[in-house]
LOFI-464863 format. One record per atom (N, C-alpha, C, O): x, y, z; atom name; residue in one letter. Coordinates in steps of 0.2 Angstrom, whole numbers, plus 2048, in hexadecimal, padded with zeros to 3 digits. Example, Ala and Ser with C-alpha at 12.3 -4.5 7.8 and 13.67 -1.06 7.14 Angstrom:
residues 2
  east  north   up  atomo  residuo
   842    7E4  827      N        a
   83E    7EA  827     CA        a
   842    7F0  827      C        a
   847    7EF  82A      O        a
   840    7F5  823      N        s
   844    7FB  824     CA        s
   840    800  827      C        s
   843    806  828      O        s
end
This chain:
residues 193
  east  north   up  atomo  residuo
   BDA    E8D  54E      N        m
   BDF    E8D  549     CA        m
   BDF    E86  546      C        m
   BE0    E85  540      O        m
   BDF    E81  54A      N        l
   BDE    E7A  548     CA        l
   BD8    E79  543      C        l
   BD9    E75  53E      O        l
   BD3    E7C  545      N        r
   BCC    E7B  541     CA        r
   BCD    E7E  53B      C        r
   BCB    E7B  536      O        r
   BD0    E84  53A      N        t
   BD1    E87  534     CA        t
   BD5    E83  52F      C        t
   BD4    E82  529      O        t
   BDB    E80  532      N        r
   BDF    E7B  52E     CA        r
   BDB    E75  52B      C        r
   BDB    E73  526      O        r
   BD7    E72  530      N        s
   BD3    E6D  52E     CA        s
   BCE    E6E  529      C        s
   BCD    E6A  524      O        s
   BCB    E74  529      N        s
   BC6    E76  524     CA        s
   BC9    E77  51E      C        s
   BC6    E75  518      O        s
   BCF    E7A  51E      N        k
   BD3    E7B  517     CA        k
   BD5    E75  514      C        k
   BD4    E74  50E      O        k
   BD7    E70  518      N        f
   BD9    E6A  516     CA        f
   BD3    E66  513      C        f
   BD3    E63  50E      O        f
   BCD    E66  517      N        a
   BC7    E63  514     CA        a
   BC5    E66  50D      C        a
   BC3    E62  509      O        a
   BC5    E6D  50D      N        a
   BC3    E70  507     CA        a
   BC8    E6E  501      C        a
   BC6    E6D  4FB      O        a
   BCF    E6D  503      N        l
   BD4    E6B  4FE     CA        l
   BD2    E64  4FB      C        l
   BD2    E63  4F5      O        l
   BD1    E5F  500      N        i
   BCF    E59  4FE     CA        i
   BC9    E58  4FA      C        i
   BC9    E55  4F5      O        i
   BC4    E5C  4FC      N        l
   BBD    E5C  4F8     CA        l
   BBF    E5F  4F1      C        l
   BBC    E5C  4EC      O        l
   BC3    E64  4F0      N        g
   BC5    E67  4EA     CA        g
   BC8    E62  4E5      C        g
   BC6    E61  4E0      O        g
   BCD    E5E  4E8      N        l
   BD0    E59  4E5     CA        l
   BCC    E53  4E2      C        l
   BCC    E51  4DD      O        l
   BC7    E51  4E7      N        i
   BC2    E4C  4E5     CA        i
   BBE    E4F  4DF      C        i
   BBD    E4B  4DA      O        i
   BBC    E55  4DF      N        a
   BB8    E58  4DA     CA        a
   BBB    E58  4D3      C        a
   BB9    E56  4CE      O        a
   BC2    E5A  4D4      N        i
   BC6    E5A  4CE     CA        i
   BC7    E53  4CB      C        i
   BC6    E52  4C5      O        i
   BC8    E4E  4CF      N        a
   BC9    E47  4CD     CA        a
   BC2    E45  4CA      C        a
   BC3    E41  4C5      O        a
   BBD    E46  4CC      N        a
   BB6    E44  4CA     CA        a
   BB5    E47  4C3      C        a
   BB3    E44  4BE      O        a
   BB7    E4E  4C2      N        c
   BB6    E51  4BB     CA        c
   BBB    E4E  4B6      C        c
   BB9    E4D  4B0      O        c
   BC1    E4C  4B8      N        i
   BC6    E49  4B3     CA        i
   BC3    E42  4B2      C        i
   BC3    E40  4AC      O        i
   BC0    E3F  4B6      N        g
   BBD    E38  4B5     CA        g
   BB7    E39  4B0      C        g
   BB6    E34  4AC      O        g
   BB3    E3E  4B1      N        c
   BAD    E3F  4AC     CA        c
   BB0    E40  4A5      C        c
   BAD    E3E  4A1      O        c
   BB5    E44  4A5      N        q
   BB7    E46  49E     CA        q
   BBB    E40  49B      C        q
   BBB    E40  495      O        q
   BBE    E3C  49E      N        s
   BC1    E36  49B     CA        s
   BBC    E31  498      C        s
   BBD    E2D  494      O        s
   BB5    E32  49A      N        d
   BB0    E2E  497     CA        d
   BAE    E30  490      C        d
   BAB    E2D  48D      O        d
   BAF    E37  48F      N        k
   BAD    E39  489     CA        k
   BB2    E37  483      C        k
   BB8    E36  484      O        k
   BAF    E36  47D      N        l
   BB3    E34  477     CA        l
   BB7    E39  475      C        l
   BB5    E3F  475      O        l
   BBE    E38  474      N        t
   BC2    E3D  471     CA        t
   BC4    E3B  46A      C        t
   BC5    E40  466      O        t
   BC5    E35  468      N        t
   BC6    E33  461     CA        t
   BC1    E2D  45F      C        t
   BBF    E29  464      O        t
   BC0    E2D  459      N        i
   BBB    E28  456     CA        i
   BBE    E25  451      C        i
   BC1    E28  44C      O        i
   BBE    E1E  450      N        v
   BC1    E1A  44B     CA        v
   BBB    E19  446      C        v
   BB6    E16  448      O        v
   BBC    E1B  440      N        l
   BB7    E19  43A     CA        l
   BBA    E14  435      C        l
   BC0    E15  433      O        l
   BB6    E0F  434      N        s
   BB9    E0A  42F     CA        s
   BB3    E07  42B      C        s
   BAD    E08  42D      O        s
   BB4    E04  426      N        g
   BAF    E01  422     CA        g
   BB1    E00  41B      C        g
   BB7    E00  419      O        g
   BAC    DFF  416      N        r
   BAE    DFE  40F     CA        r
   BA9    E02  40B      C        r
   BA3    E03  40C      O        r
   BAC    E04  406      N        a
   BA8    E08  400     CA        a
   BA7    E04  3FA      C        a
   BAC    E01  3F8      O        a
   BA1    E03  3F8      N        l
   B9F    DFF  3F2     CA        l
   B9C    E03  3ED      C        l
   B97    E07  3EF      O        l
   B9E    E02  3E7      N        f
   B9A    E05  3E1     CA        f
   B93    E03  3E1      C        f
   B92    DFD  3E3      O        f
   B8E    E07  3E0      N        p
   B87    E04  3DF     CA        p
   B87    DFF  3D9      C        p
   B8A    E01  3D4      O        p
   B83    DF9  3DA      N        p
   B83    DF5  3D4     CA        p
   B80    DF8  3CE      C        p
   B82    DF6  3C8      O        p
   B7C    DFC  3CF      N        e
   B79    E00  3C9     CA        e
   B7E    E03  3C5      C        e
   B7E    E04  3BF      O        e
   B83    E06  3C8      N        f
   B89    E0A  3C5     CA        f
   B8D    E05  3C1      C        f
   B8F    E06  3BB      O        f
   B8F    E00  3C4      N        t
   B94    DFB  3C1     CA        t
   B91    DF7  3BB      C        t
   B94    DF5  3B7      O        t
   B8A    DF6  3BC      N        g
   B87    DF2  3B7     CA        g
   B88    DEA  3B8      C        g
   B87    DE6  3B4      O        g
   B8C    DE8  3BD      N        l
   B8E    DE2  3BF     CA        l
   B89    DDE  3C3      C        l
   B89    DD8  3C3      O        l
   B84    DE1  3C6      N        g
   B7F    DDE  3CA     CA        g
   B82    DDC  3D1      C        g
   B7F    DD9  3D5      O        g
   B88    DDE  3D2      N        e
   B8B    DDD  3D9     CA        e
   B8F    DE3  3DB      C        e
   B90    DE8  3D7      O        e
   B90    DE4  3E1      N        q
   B94    DE9  3E4     CA        q
   B9B    DE9  3E3      C        q
   B9E    DE3  3E5      O        q
   B9F    DEE  3E0      N        v
   BA6    DEE  3DF     CA        v
   BA9    DF3  3E3      C        v
   BA6    DF8  3E4      O        v
   BAF    DF1  3E7      N        p
   BB2    DF6  3EB     CA        p
   BB4    DFC  3E8      C        p
   BB7    DFC  3E2      O        p
   BB4    E01  3EB      N        v
   BB7    E08  3E9     CA        v
   BBE    E08  3EC      C        v
   BC0    E0A  3F1      O        v
   BC3    E05  3E8      N        a
   BC9    E03  3EA     CA        a
   BCE    E09  3E9      C        a
   BCD    E0D  3E4      O        a
   BD3    E0A  3ED      N        n
   BD9    E0E  3EC     CA        n
   BD6    E15  3EA      C        n
   BD8    E18  3E5      O        n
   BD1    E18  3EE      N        t
   BCE    E1E  3EC     CA        t
   BCE    E23  3F3      C        t
   BCD    E20  3F8      O        t
   BCF    E29  3F1      N        d
   BCF    E2E  3F7     CA        d
   BC8    E2E  3FA      C        d
   BC3    E2E  3F7      O        d
   BC8    E2F  401      N        f
   BC2    E31  404     CA        f
   BC3    E36  409      C        f
   BC9    E38  40B      O        f
   BBE    E3A  40B      N        a
   BBE    E3F  410     CA        a
   BB9    E3E  415      C        a
   BB3    E3C  414      O        a
   BBA    E40  41B      N        v
   BB5    E40  421     CA        v
   BB3    E47  422      C        v
   BB8    E4C  424      O        v
   BAD    E49  422      N        l
   BAA    E50  423     CA        l
   BA7    E50  429      C        l
   BA2    E4C  42B      O        l
   BA8    E55  42D      N        d
   BA5    E56  434     CA        d
   B9F    E5A  432      C        d
   BA0    E60  430      O        d
   B99    E58  433      N        l
   B93    E5B  431     CA        l
   B91    E61  436      C        l
   B8D    E65  434      O        l
   B95    E62  43B      N        s
   B94    E68  43F     CA        s
   B98    E6E  43E      C        s
   B98    E73  441      O        s
   B9D    E6D  439      N        l
   BA1    E72  437     CA        l
   B9F    E75  430      C        l
   B9C    E72  42C      O        l
   BA1    E7C  42F      N        p
   B9F    E7F  429     CA        p
   BA2    E7B  423      C        p
   BA7    E78  423      O        p
   B9F    E7B  41D      N        g
   BA0    E78  417     CA        g
   BA8    E78  415      C        g
   BAB    E73  412      O        g
   BAB    E7E  415      N        d
   BB1    E7F  413     CA        d
   BB7    E7C  417      C        d
   BBC    E7B  415      O        d
   BB5    E7B  41E      N        s
   BBA    E78  422     CA        s
   BB8    E72  426      C        s
   BBA    E71  42C      O        s
   BB3    E6E  423      N        n
   BB1    E68  426     CA        n
   BB4    E62  425      C        n
   BB2    E5D  428      O        n
   BBA    E62  421      N        v
   BBD    E5B  420     CA        v
   BC2    E5A  426      C        v
   BC6    E5E  428      O        v
   BC1    E55  42A      N        v
   BC4    E53  430     CA        v
   BC9    E4D  42F      C        v
   BCD    E4C  433      O        v
   BC9    E4A  429      N        a
   BCD    E44  428     CA        a
   BCD    E43  421      C        a
   BC8    E43  41D      O        a
   BD3    E40  41E      N        v
   BD3    E3E  417     CA        v
   BD7    E37  417      C        v
   BDB    E36  41C      O        v
   BD6    E33  412      N        g
   BD9    E2D  411     CA        g
   BD8    E2A  40A      C        g
   BD5    E2D  406      O        g
   BDA    E24  409      N        v
   BD9    E20  403     CA        v
   BD7    E19  405      C        v
   BDA    E16  40A      O        v
   BD2    E17  401      N        t
   BCF    E10  403     CA        t
   BD5    E0B  400      C        t
   BD9    E0D  3FC      O        t
   BD4    E05  403      N        d
   BD9    E00  401     CA        d
   BD6    DFC  3FA      C        d
   BD1    DFE  3F8      O        d
   BD9    DF7  3F8      N        i
   BD7    DF4  3F2     CA        i
   BD1    DF0  3F3      C        i
   BCD    DEF  3EE      O        i
   BCE    DEF  3F9      N        a
   BC8    DEC  3FA     CA        a
   BC2    DF1  3FB      C        a
   BBD    DF0  3FD      O        a
   BC4    DF8  3FB      N        g
   BBF    DFD  3FC     CA        g
   BBF    DFF  403      C        g
   BBA    E03  405      O        g
   BC3    DFC  408      N        n
   BC3    DFE  40F     CA        n
   BC5    E05  410      C        n
   BCB    E07  40E      O        n
   BC2    E08  415      N        y
   BC5    E0E  418     CA        y
   BC6    E0E  41F      C        y
   BC3    E0A  422      O        y
   BCB    E12  422      N        f
   BCC    E12  429     CA        f
   BCF    E18  42B      C        f
   BD4    E1B  427      O        f
   BCD    E1C  430      N        t
   BCF    E22  432     CA        t
   BCD    E23  43A      C        t
   BC9    E20  43C      O        t
   BD1    E28  43D      N        r
   BCF    E2A  443     CA        r
   BCD    E32  443      C        r
   BD0    E35  43F      O        r
   BC8    E34  447      N        i
   BC6    E3B  447     CA        i
   BC5    E3D  44E      C        i
   BC4    E38  453      O        i
   BC5    E43  44F      N        n
   BC3    E46  456     CA        n
   BBC    E45  457      C        n
   BB8    E45  452      O        n
   BB9    E45  45D      N        a
   BB2    E44  45E     CA        a
   BAE    E49  45C      C        a
   BB0    E4F  45C      O        a
   BA9    E48  458      N        t
   BA4    E4C  456     CA        t
   B9D    E48  455      C        t
   B9D    E42  455      O        t
   B97    E4C  455      N        p
   B91    E48  455     CA        p
   B90    E44  44F      C        p
   B8E    E3E  44F      O        p
   B91    E46  449      N        s
   B90    E42  443     CA        s
   B94    E45  43D      C        s
   B96    E4A  43D      O        s
   B96    E40  439      N        v
   B9A    E41  433     CA        v
   B97    E3E  42D      C        v
   B93    E3A  42D      O        v
   B9A    E40  427      N        a
   B99    E3D  421     CA        a
   B9F    E3B  41E      C        a
   BA4    E3F  41E      O        a
   BA0    E35  41C      N        v
   BA6    E32  418     CA        v
   BA4    E32  411      C        v
   B9F    E2F  40F      O        v
   BA8    E35  40D      N        v
   BA7    E36  406     CA        v
   BAD    E33  402      C        v
   BB3    E35  403      O        v
   BAC    E2E  3FE      N        v
   BB1    E2A  3FA     CA        v
   BB0    E2D  3F3      C        v
   BAB    E2C  3F0      O        v
   BB5    E30  3F0      N        l
   BB4    E33  3E9     CA        l
   BB7    E2F  3E4      C        l
   BBD    E30  3E1      O        l
   BB4    E29  3E2      N        g
   BB6    E25  3DC     CA        g
   BB3    E27  3D6      C        g
   BB2    E2D  3D5      O        g
   BB2    E22  3D1      N        a
   BAF    E24  3CB     CA        a
   BA8    E27  3CC      C        a
   BA6    E2B  3C8      O        a
   BA4    E25  3D1      N        v
   B9F    E29  3D4     CA        v
   B9F    E29  3DB      C        v
   BA3    E25  3DE      O        v
   B9C    E2E  3DE      N        r
   B9D    E2F  3E5     CA        r
   B99    E2A  3E9      C        r
   B94    E28  3E7      O        r
   B9C    E27  3EE      N        v
   B99    E23  3F3     CA        v
   B9A    E26  3FA      C        v
   BA0    E27  3FC      O        v
   B95    E27  3FE      N        s
   B96    E2A  404     CA        s
   B91    E27  409      C        s
   B8C    E23  407      O        s
   B91    E2A  40F      N        g
   B8D    E27  414     CA        g
   B8D    E2C  41B      C        g
   B92    E2F  41C      O        g
   B88    E2C  41E      N        l
   B87    E2F  425     CA        l
   B89    E2B  42A      C        l
   B88    E25  42A      O        l
   B8D    E2D  42F      N        i
   B8E    E29  435     CA        i
   B8D    E2D  43C      C        i
   B8F    E33  43C      O        i
   B89    E2A  440      N        d
   B88    E2C  447     CA        d
   B8E    E2A  44B      C        d
   B90    E24  44C      O        d
   B92    E2F  44D      N        t
   B98    E2E  451     CA        t
   B98    E2E  458      C        t
   B9C    E31  45C      O        t
   B93    E2B  45B      N        t
   B92    E2B  462     CA        t
   B95    E25  466      C        t
   B95    E24  46C      O        t
   B99    E21  462      N        s
   B9D    E1B  465     CA        s
   BA4    E1C  462      C        s
   BA5    E20  45E      O        s
   BA9    E19  466      N        s
   BB0    E1A  464     CA        s
   BB2    E16  45E      C        s
   BB7    E18  45B      O        s
   BAE    E11  45C      N        f
   BB0    E0E  456     CA        f
   BAA    E0D  452      C        f
   BA5    E0A  454      O        f
   BAA    E0F  44B      N        v
   BA4    E0E  447     CA        v
   BA7    E0B  440      C        v
   BAB    E0D  43D      O        v
   BA3    E05  43F      N        e
   BA5    E02  438     CA        e
   B9E    E02  434      C        e
   B99    E00  436      O        e
   B9F    E05  42E      N        k
   B99    E06  42A     CA        k
   B9B    E05  422      C        k
   BA0    E08  420      O        k
   B97    E01  41E      N        a
   B98    E01  417     CA        a
   B94    E06  414      C        a
   B8F    E08  416      O        a
   B97    E08  40E      N        f
   B93    E0D  40A     CA        f
   B92    E0B  403      C        f
   B96    E07  400      O        f
   B8C    E0D  400      N        d
   B8B    E0B  3F9     CA        d
   B86    E11  3F6      C        d
   B86    E16  3F9      O        d
   B82    E0F  3F1      N        g
   B7E    E14  3EE     CA        g
   B78    E16  3F3      C        g
   B77    E1C  3F3      O        g
   B75    E12  3F7      N        i
   B70    E14  3FB     CA        i
   B73    E18  400      C        i
   B6F    E1E  402      O        i
   B78    E17  404      N        t
   B7B    E1B  409     CA        t
   B7D    E22  406      C        t
   B7D    E27  409      O        t
   B7F    E22  3FF      N        d
   B81    E28  3FC     CA        d
   B7B    E2D  3FB      C        d
   B7B    E33  3FD      O        d
   B75    E2A  3F9      N        v
   B6F    E2E  3F8     CA        v
   B6D    E31  3FF      C        v
   B6B    E37  400      O        v
   B6D    E2C  404      N        a
   B6B    E2F  40B     CA        a
   B70    E34  40E      C        a
   B6E    E39  411      O        a
   B76    E33  40C      N        c
   B7B    E38  40F     CA        c
   B7A    E3F  40B      C        c
   B7A    E44  40F      O        c
   B79    E3F  405      N        e
   B78    E45  402     CA        e
   B71    E48  404      C        e
   B71    E4F  405      O        e
   B6C    E44  406      N        a
   B66    E47  409     CA        a
   B67    E4A  40F      C        a
   B65    E50  411      O        a
   B6B    E47  414      N        g
   B6C    E4A  41A     CA        g
   B71    E50  41A      C        g
   B6F    E55  41E      O        g
   B76    E50  416      N        v
   B7A    E55  416     CA        v
   B77    E5B  413      C        v
   B78    E61  415      O        v
   B72    E5A  40E      N        t
   B6E    E60  40B     CA        t
   B6A    E63  410      C        t
   B69    E69  410      O        t
   B66    E5E  414      N        a
   B62    E61  419     CA        a
   B65    E65  41E      C        a
   B63    E6A  420      O        a
   B6B    E63  420      N        i
   B6F    E67  425     CA        i
   B71    E6E  421      C        i
   B71    E73  424      O        i
   B74    E6D  41B      N        g
   B76    E73  417     CA        g
   B70    E78  416      C        g
   B71    E7E  416      O        g
   B6A    E76  416      N        e
   B64    E7A  415     CA        e
   B61    E7D  41B      C        e
   B5D    E81  41C      O        e
   B64    E7A  421      N        g
   B62    E7C  428     CA        g
   B5C    E79  42A      C        g
   B58    E7B  42E      O        g
   B5A    E74  426      N        k
   B54    E70  428     CA        k
   B55    E6C  42F      C        k
   B50    E6B  433      O        k
   B5B    E6A  430      N        i
   B5D    E66  436     CA        i
   B63    E69  438      C        i
   B67    E6B  434      O        i
   B65    E67  43F      N        f
   B6B    E69  441     CA        f
   B70    E63  441      C        f
   B6E    E5D  441      O        f
   B77    E64  440      N        p
   B7B    E5F  440     CA        p
   B7B    E5A  446      C        p
   B7B    E54  445      O        p
   B79    E5C  44C      N        f
   B79    E58  452     CA        f
   B73    E53  451      C        f
   B72    E4E  455      O        f
   B6E    E55  44D      N        e
   B68    E51  44C     CA        e
   B69    E4A  448      C        e
   B65    E46  447      O        e
   B6F    E4A  444      N        m
   B71    E45  440     CA        m
   B73    E3F  444      C        m
   B79    E3D  444      O        m
   B6F    E3C  448      N        d
   B70    E36  44C     CA        d
   B6F    E2F  448      C        d
   B6D    E2F  442      O        d
   B70    E2A  44C      N        a
   B6F    E23  448     CA        a
   B68    E22  446      C        a
   B67    E1F  440      O        a
   B63    E24  449      N        e
   B5C    E23  447     CA        e
   B5B    E27  441      C        e
   B58    E25  43C      O        e
   B5D    E2E  441      N        r
   B5C    E32  43B     CA        r
   B5F    E2F  435      C        r
   B5D    E2F  42F      O        r
   B65    E2D  436      N        i
   B69    E2A  430     CA        i
   B66    E23  42E      C        i
   B65    E22  428      O        i
   B63    E1F  432      N        s
   B60    E19  430     CA        s
   B5A    E1B  42C      C        s
   B58    E18  427      O        s
   B56    E20  42E      N        n
   B50    E22  42B     CA        n
   B52    E24  424      C        n
   B4E    E23  41F      O        n
   B57    E28  423      N        l
   B59    E2B  41D     CA        l
   B5B    E25  418      C        l
   B5A    E25  412      O        l
   B5F    E20  41B      N        e
   B61    E1B  417     CA        e
   B5B    E16  415      C        e
   B5B    E14  40F      O        e
   B56    E15  419      N        a
   B50    E12  417     CA        a
   B4C    E16  412      C        a
   B4A    E13  40D      O        a
   B4C    E1C  412      N        g
   B49    E20  40D     CA        g
   B4C    E20  407      C        g
   B49    E20  401      O        g
   B53    E20  407      N        a
   B57    E20  401     CA        a
   B56    E19  3FD      C        a
   B56    E19  3F7      O        a
   B55    E14  401      N        f
   B54    E0D  3FE     CA        f
   B4E    E0D  3FA      C        f
   B4D    E0B  3F5      O        f
   B48    E10  3FD      N        m
   B42    E11  3FA     CA        m
   B42    E15  3F4      C        m
   B40    E13  3EF      O        m
   B46    E1B  3F4      N        a
   B47    E1F  3EF     CA        a
   B4A    E1C  3E9      C        a
   B48    E1D  3E3      O        a
   B4F    E18  3EA      N        v
   B53    E15  3E5     CA        v
   B4F    E0F  3E2      C        v
   B50    E0E  3DC      O        v
   B4A    E0D  3E5      N        q
   B46    E08  3E2     CA        q
   B41    E0B  3DD      C        q
   B3F    E08  3D9      O        q
   B3F    E11  3DF      N        q
   B3B    E15  3DB     CA        q
   B3E    E19  3D5      C        q
   B3B    E1A  3D0      O        q
   B44    E1A  3D6      N        i
   B48    E1F  3D1     CA        i
   B4E    E1B  3CE      C        i
   B52    E18  3D2      O        i
   B4E    E1A  3C8      N        a
   B54    E17  3C5     CA        a
   B5A    E1C  3C5      C        a
   B5A    E20  3C1      O        a
   B5E    E1B  3CA      N        v
   B63    E20  3CC     CA        v
   B6A    E1F  3C7      C        v
   B6D    E1A  3C7      O        v
   B6C    E24  3C4      N        d
   B72    E25  3C1     CA        d
   B77    E28  3C6      C        d
   B76    E2E  3C7      O        d
   B7B    E25  3C9      N        y
   B7F    E27  3CE     CA        y
   B84    E2D  3CC      C        y
   B87    E30  3D0      O        y
   B85    E2E  3C5      N        t
   B89    E33  3C3     CA        t
   B84    E3A  3C3      C        t
   B87    E3F  3C3      O        t
   B7E    E39  3C4      N        d
   B79    E3E  3C4     CA        d
   B79    E42  3BE      C        d
   B76    E48  3BE      O        d
   B7B    E3F  3B8      N        s
   B7B    E43  3B2     CA        s
   B73    E45  3B0      C        s
   B72    E49  3AC      O        s
   B6F    E41  3B2      N        d
   B68    E42  3B1     CA        d
   B64    E45  3B7      C        d
   B5D    E45  3B6      O        d
   B67    E46  3BC      N        g
   B64    E49  3C2     CA        g
   B60    E44  3C6      C        g
   B5C    E45  3CB      O        g
   B61    E3D  3C5      N        s
   B5D    E38  3C8     CA        s
   B60    E37  3CF      C        s
   B5C    E36  3D4      O        s
   B66    E38  3D1      N        r
   B68    E38  3D7     CA        r
   B66    E3D  3DC      C        r
   B63    E3C  3E1      O        r
   B65    E43  3D9      N        t
   B62    E49  3DC     CA        t
   B5B    E48  3DE      C        t
   B59    E49  3E3      O        t
   B58    E45  3D9      N        a
   B50    E43  3DA     CA        a
   B50    E3E  3E0      C        a
   B4B    E3F  3E4      O        a
   B54    E39  3E0      N        a
   B54    E34  3E5     CA        a
   B55    E37  3EC      C        a
   B52    E36  3F1      O        a
   B5A    E3C  3EC      N        v
   B5B    E40  3F2     CA        v
   B55    E44  3F5      C        v
   B53    E43  3FB      O        v
   B52    E47  3F0      N        n
   B4C    E4B  3F2     CA        n
   B47    E47  3F4      C        n
   B43    E48  3F9      O        n
   B46    E41  3F1      N        l
   B40    E3C  3F3     CA        l
   B42    E39  3FA      C        l
   B3D    E39  3FE      O        l
   B48    E38  3FB      N        t
   B4A    E35  402     CA        t
   B48    E3A  407      C        t
   B46    E39  40C      O        t
   B4A    E41  406      N        r
   B48    E46  40B     CA        r
   B41    E47  40C      C        r
   B3F    E47  412      O        r
   B3D    E46  407      N        q
   B36    E47  407     CA        q
   B33    E41  40B      C        q
   B2F    E42  40F      O        q
   B35    E3B  409      N        l
   B32    E35  40C     CA        l
   B34    E34  414      C        l
   B30    E31  418      O        l
   B39    E37  416      N        t
   B3B    E37  41D     CA        t
   B3B    E3D  421      C        t
   B3D    E3E  427      O        t
   B38    E43  41E      N        d
   B38    E49  421     CA        d
   B40    E4B  423      C        d
   B41    E4C  429      O        d
   B44    E4A  41F      N        d
   B4B    E4B  420     CA        d
   B4E    E47  426      C        d
   B52    E49  42A      O        d
   B4C    E41  426      N        g
   B4E    E3B  42A     CA        g
   B4A    E3C  431      C        g
   B4C    E38  436      O        g
   B45    E40  432      N        a
   B42    E40  439     CA        a
   B3E    E3A  43A      C        a
   B3D    E38  440      O        a
   B3C    E36  435      N        h
   B38    E30  436     CA        h
   B3A    E2B  431      C        h
   B3C    E2D  42C      O        h
   B38    E25  432      N        p
   B39    E20  42C     CA        p
   B35    E22  426      C        p
   B30    E25  427      O        p
   B37    E1F  420      N        p
   B33    E21  41A     CA        p
   B2C    E1F  41B      C        p
   B2A    E1A  41D      O        p
   B28    E23  418      N        l
   B20    E22  418     CA        l
   B1E    E1E  411      C        l
   B19    E1D  410      O        l
end
């Protein structure tokens, strides 16, 4: 009888240790992520030769792993200097879209608890390239990691050097730069060739 009680007690202790270990493991996982940075108009759009903040403008954070109609996970307004700040629940990757006189957006790998990133015309072209690739099923949302985002942004930089981009896309030049970015990087799989 004493052995039975000892065995049950030992099993109970081991069970409690296992539960505590699981809780400890879960506390290491990210639950919320802070996103911040600055949105700047492309200098080509302003004609000033310098980057101007996208001030007092609505922005939205899109979870790339959710369907298009329900993928907005946060909204806000940039401040007078074009800064944005928000918190979101953990997810593999997001796009932040600032809807000013022209769209300024960017992709973010959200594997750390605090991400600071500035957006401009280059990041916008890369963002559209990545979101389009996901939308067409060429890549999965979880594949949009820091390396793929970096490759897309390098490809967008090259594409914008080759194509005079009208960021309103009235002439289709932004779409052409997006398509070239995807081609140069194989949808971000490698640095531009």
